[in-house]
N, C-alpha and C positions, 0 to 999 in steps of 0.2 A: 504494500500500500504506500502510495506516495505521501510525503509530508507536504502539507499545504504551504509551508514556508520554505520549501526546498529552493536553494539558490544555485543557479547554474550559470557560470560565465558572466556574473554581474547582472543577471536578469531573473526576476521572480516568475515562476510558471505555476499556474493552478491546474489541477486535473480537469480534463475535458476541454481546455482552451485550445483553439486551433493555432498552428504556428503563425507567428507574426501578430497575433491579436494582443493588444496592449491593455492590461488590466490596471485598476486603480493603484494597487500597490506598486506595480512596475513603473507606472507613470510618475508617481511621487518619488520613487527611488532615482529614476533617471533625471528628473527635474532637479532634485537636490544635488546630484553630482554636477549637473551643468551650472547651476547658480553658484555652487561652491567654486567651480573652476573659474568662472568669470570673475568672482570676487577676488580669488587668489591672484589671477592674472592682473586685475586692476591694482591690487596692492603691490605686487612685484614691480609693475610698471611705474607706479608712483615712487617706489624706492630706487628706481634706476636699475632694476635687476633683469629686465627683459629687453635689453638692447635699447633702452631709451636714449642712451648716449648717441646713437646714430641719428637722432632727430634734432640734436642741438650740440652745443659745445660742452663736453664733459668737464672741461677745466674752467668753466665760467665760475666766478665767485658764488659761493653758496652761503646760505644763512646758517650760522652756528647754532648749536643747541642752547647755549646760554651766552651772556655777554662775555666776550673773550678778553683775557688779560694781555695776550700776545697775538700779533698778526703774523709773525714769522719766527722761525727757530734756526739757530746755528748750533750744531752738535759737534763738539771737539772730541773725537774718538781716539783715545790713547791705546793703540793696538798692542797687545802683549800683556797688559795688566799692571797698572801702577801699584806701588806698595803704599798701603794706608799709613803704616807707622813711619814712613819716610817722607810723607807729603803733608797730610792734614790731620793726622791722628797720633799725637805724640805718646810714646810709651816708655817713660824713663826707667821702668822696672826691667825692661829688656837689657839695658846696659849693665845692670847688676848681674844678670845671668848669662852674659855674653860668653860663648864658648862652652857652656855646660849642656849636658844632654837634656832633651825635652822631658818635662816632669812625668808625662803620661806614657813615656816610651814610644812616642809617635814615630811612625815609620813611613817612609815614602812608599805609596802603594805599589809602585812599579818595580821597586828594587829590594824592599825589605830592610834597607839600611836605616839605622837610627839617625835622627836629625839633631843638630846642635843649635841652640838659641843664638841669634845675631842681634846685637845692639845696633841702634841706628847710628850711622856715621854723620847724620845731619843734626844741626842744632835748631831748636824751635824757639820762637819768640811770639809774644802777643802783639797784635797790630790793630790799628783803627780804634774808633770809639767803642766797638763791640768787644775788643780784646780777643778775637779769634786767633788761635795758635797756628802758625804756618812755618813750614820747614825753610831753611835758608837756601834751598834749591829754587825757591820762587820769590826772590826779593821784589820783583815788579808786581806780581799778582798780590803780594802781601799788602800793597797799598790800595787794593780794591776790595778788601774784605767787608767793608761796610755795605757794599752792594751785592755781596755773595751770601748764599746759604750753603753751608757745608753739611752734607749728609754722611754720617759715619757708619750707618747701620744697614746698608743695602746688602742683600745676599741673593745668590742665584742658584741654579740647579746643576751646574756642571763646572768642572775645573779643566776641561779639555778646550783648547783654544777655539777650534772651529765651532763646536757645539755652543760654547759660551758666547761667542760672537754672534751666532744666529739668535740666541736667546735675547741678547741685548738689543739687537736690531729688529727682530721680528716677533719676539715673544715665544718662539718655538725653537727647540734644539736641533731640528732637522730642516734642511732647505726646502723651499716650496711655499712658504707663507709670505704675505706682504710685509714689507718693511715699515718702520715707524713713519718715514717720510711719505711712503705711498699711502698709508692710511690717512695721514694728515691732509694730503692733497685730495684724496677721494672725498674726505669730509668737508673740505673748505674751498677747493678749487684754487685758482691763482689770481693775482691782480695785475699780471703783465702777460698778455698773450703772445708777446714777441720773444720771451725768454722761457727756458724750461722752468716748470713749477718746482721741481725737486732736483737739486744739483749736488753732485758728489765730487770731492777732490780726493781720489784714492791714492794708495801707495803704489807708485810705479805702475799705475794702470791696473792693479789687481785688487786693491781694497784690503789686502792682508788676508787673514785666515777666512777661507770661504769665498773670497772673491766677489764677483758681481751679484751673487745670491743675496748679499747683505743689503743691496738697494733694489731688490727685485720687487715687481708688482705682485708676485705670487699668483694667487687665483683672482685677484682684482683685474679689471680690464687693463690691457697692456699700456694704455695711455698714461697710467699712473706710475710707471717705473721711473727710477732715478736716471739722470743723465750725467755720466762721468765727464769731467772736464780736466784738461791739463792746465797747470798753473804756469807753465813755461812753454814758449813757442806757440804753435797753432793749438788753440784749446780743443778743437774737434777735428779729426782727420777729414779731409775733403770738404771742409766748411765752405770754402770759396769755389765757385764754378770754374771749369776749364777756361783757359784764355780764349777770348773771342766770343764767349757765350754771354748774351745780353740778358737783362732781367726780364724783358718781354718774352724772350724765348723760353726761359725757365718757367715763367707763369703759364705760358701756353702748354708746355709739357705737363705741368701739374694738372691743368684743366683737362687735358686729354686723358691722363691716367684716371682721374676721377670719373670721367665720362664712361670709361670701360668698367671701372670698379663699382660704381654706384648701383647698377642693376643687380649685380650679384649680392651686394651688401643688403639691398632692399629685400631680397629673398632669403637672406640668412643674417638677420639682425644680431644674432648672438656671436658672430665672428668678430670678436673684439680685437683680435690681432690685425685684421685687415683695416678695421676702422682706425686703430691706433697708427698704422703705417700711413694711411691717407692723411691723417692729421699731422703726423710727424714730418711728412714731406712739406706740408704747408708751413709748419713751424720752422723747419730747416731753412726754407726760403727767407722767412722774416728774420731768422737769426743771423744771416750773413752780414747784416748791418749792425744789429743790436749787441751780439755777443762780443765782437772785438772792442766795441766802445765800452761795454759794461766792465770788461776785464782789463782795460788799459790803465794800469796803475801808474804809468809814467805821466799821466795827466794830473796826478795828485801833487799838491804843493810839497816842496822839499821837507818841510817840517813834519808832514804826515808820513812821508816815506821814512824819515828818520825815526819817528815814533814807533813804527812797526818793525824797525830793524832791517830795512832793506839796504842799509849801508854796511852790513856785516854779513860775511859769508856763512856764518853759523846760523844766524837768525833769519836770513833772507828767505829760504824756502817756506818756512811756516809763516813768516811775516807777509809774504806775497799772497798766500792762501787766505789768511785772515783779512787782509785788506780787500781782496776780491770778494770775500763773503760779505763784508760790509757794503760794498758797492752793489752786490746782487740783491740783498734784502732791501736796500735803499730804493731799488727799482721794482719792488713788488714780488720778488721770488719768495715762495712760501717756506721752503725747507732747504738748508745747506748743511752738508756733513763733510767735515774735514778730518782726514786720517793722519795720525802721527805714528811712526813706526818705532820699534826698538825698546819697548817697555818690558820685555820678557827677560828680566835680569836674574837668571839662575846663578850667574857668577858676577862678581864685582858690582854689587849693588851700589857701592859708593861711586865708582867711576861711571857706570852706565846710566844710573838715574841722574847723576850730576850733569852728564852730557845732555840727557833729554830735557833737563831743566833749562840749560843754556839755549837749546834749540827752540823751546816753546814759550818760556816764561814772558819774555819781553813782547812777542807778538800777541799773545793772548791778553795780557794786560792792556796793550794798545787797543785791541778790539773793544774791550769794555769801556775804556776811556773815550775812544772815538765815538762809539755809539751814544754814550752819555752826553757828550758835548754837542752832538747833533740832534738831541732830543729823540733818539731812536731806541735807547735802551729799554724804556718803559714798554715799548711794543715789540721788542725782540727778546725771545727766551734764549739764553745762552746756557749750554750744558757741557760739562766736562766729565769724562770717565772712560774706563776701559771695559773689558769683558768680565773681569773678576779682580780680586785683590791678591795679596801674597801672604805667605806664612811668616811667623816670627822666626822660623828656623831655616837652616841651610844644610846641605849634604856635607859630611865631613871631608870628602875629597876635594871640595871647593874651598877649603878653609883658608888657603893663602889669599884668596880674594872672594870671600863669601857672598852669596846672593840669597835669594828667597824662592820658595816653590809656589805653585799655584794654590789659590785658596778661594773656594766658592762661598764660604760662610761669612765673609766680611769683605767689603770693598768700599773705597772712597769715591764720592762724587760731589761736585759743586754746581750750583745754578746761580744765574744772575739775570736781572731784568724781567720783563714780561709777567709782572705780578708776583715775583718772588720776594719774600720778606728778607731783605738784606741784613747782614750782620748777625745771622742766626747759625747755630750749630744744632743739628738734629741727630738724636740717637747716640749710642756709645757702644764700643766693643769691650771685651773683657780686659783685664789689666795688662795682658800681653798682646792684645790686638788680633787675636785669632778668630774670634766669633762675635757676631752682633748680638748683644744681650739686652740692650735698652732701646725700646721703640724700633724693633727690627722691621724692615720693609723688603718685600719681595720685588722682583722685577715687574710683576704685574701691577704692583702699587706704583712703581716708578712710571710705568707707561700710562696708567690711569691719571697720574698727576700731570704728565706731559699734555695729554689730551684735554684735561680740565683747564689748564692755563691757556690752551689754544681755543677754548670755547666749545669743546666737544665732550660729550658724555660717553665714556667707554662702553657702557651697557647699551647705548642706543646706536653707536657706530657699528653697524653690522653689514655683512654681505652673505648672501645665501650661496653656499657651496657644499657639494658632497652630502646633500641631504639635510643640512641644518644651517642656521644662521651663525656665522663665525665672527669672532671679535679679536682685536689685538690682545686683549687681556683674558681671552678664553671665558672663564666664568666670572670675570670681574676683578677689580683691584680697589684698594683703599687709597683715598687721596692723602698725601703726606701733608696734613693740615698745618704742621708746625712751620712749614716753609712758604705757605701761600697766604 
């Protein structure tokens, strides 16, 4: 005997009903599915998830979720992992135990050899009205502490360079997710259609650990990926057209390509790669005039060039990038990321970190001062940090020039401008600097705070992918209220 509610292939059939006859129950079932599908399609379209980008400019300025503190962001990424107890988190007790075995018998997980405590070779002093303690490797940054919030209690999920770098940049330990810059541009768009919305100054064209995946759009439409630029020479390969090619010819070529691509795109609106390529051809055409001008630091007054250290071969590379970053955000670029290499000091923490300080201290302080004197610091969020921190210990065989190992349980970061409460110190590590113990904050909290200052709610900034709505912060993060 048939069940009156028997379901077969999505259709209800009652006994005795002829094939194709539509009953009341079947009618309501199909109607519900149809209305639900239309409602879902409408919702996804409004959220820009059904190829709505193809009907307009996906990089157009968008309304933020809340009033924004910052309009743009400059992220100074110290690839390799700076040491907290040698930069912004003094641990005088380490000097007492210098050269002694770790109390808990800590061993390096890859070798099994015991570690020895290493006192900091740097001296700390209090600076500014706030009295924040800063290492003597940063004498110029120390003069900016009243505009900075130092967070001592960030922790992450991995102490492997590539995974930790992905975590810092994308919130995930494996490649394939959108970067912080991509999420920001996806949420806010850009204010200059003639320049890339998200610019990266990588390390020798690679970006360090993990390479271009660190500024990838991931599963977001391809238009939101970062654009790597060179700080010396031609910023983008083949930026200028071949000799003899006029602007009119280039424009005609782009129009012809769009003429052939548009019908296919209209029939396949979810082909975001094609849409991004079409828009990038148009952007590249406009960039031929705007990028060289935006990055021409030679137009800056001598006093500004000297402020950034362009007169010194040690500070010039970082100084040039920082000055270019200021010129880009001044022109409406939403997100700029600058990479600095060489912070992975397993040996000679004294010499290697000292050199990193000489390379970056003066340019980074100049960036803060220059933004402030131009009235741009209040609307520009500046962030500094690496992929993780470092341990209080070193391997014994490095003892002639001791360094520090990787540490995911504590890492230093600082922030300035863009709604940041200057002159503050957030959280604390234990007495030897090994673990965040007071007001610990995970990377998801860090990313939630980034977005908050940019006017975005991390729980509302979503993209539908692989069967669910995804976020930069996954299940969400806490705002670091002490610094905002």
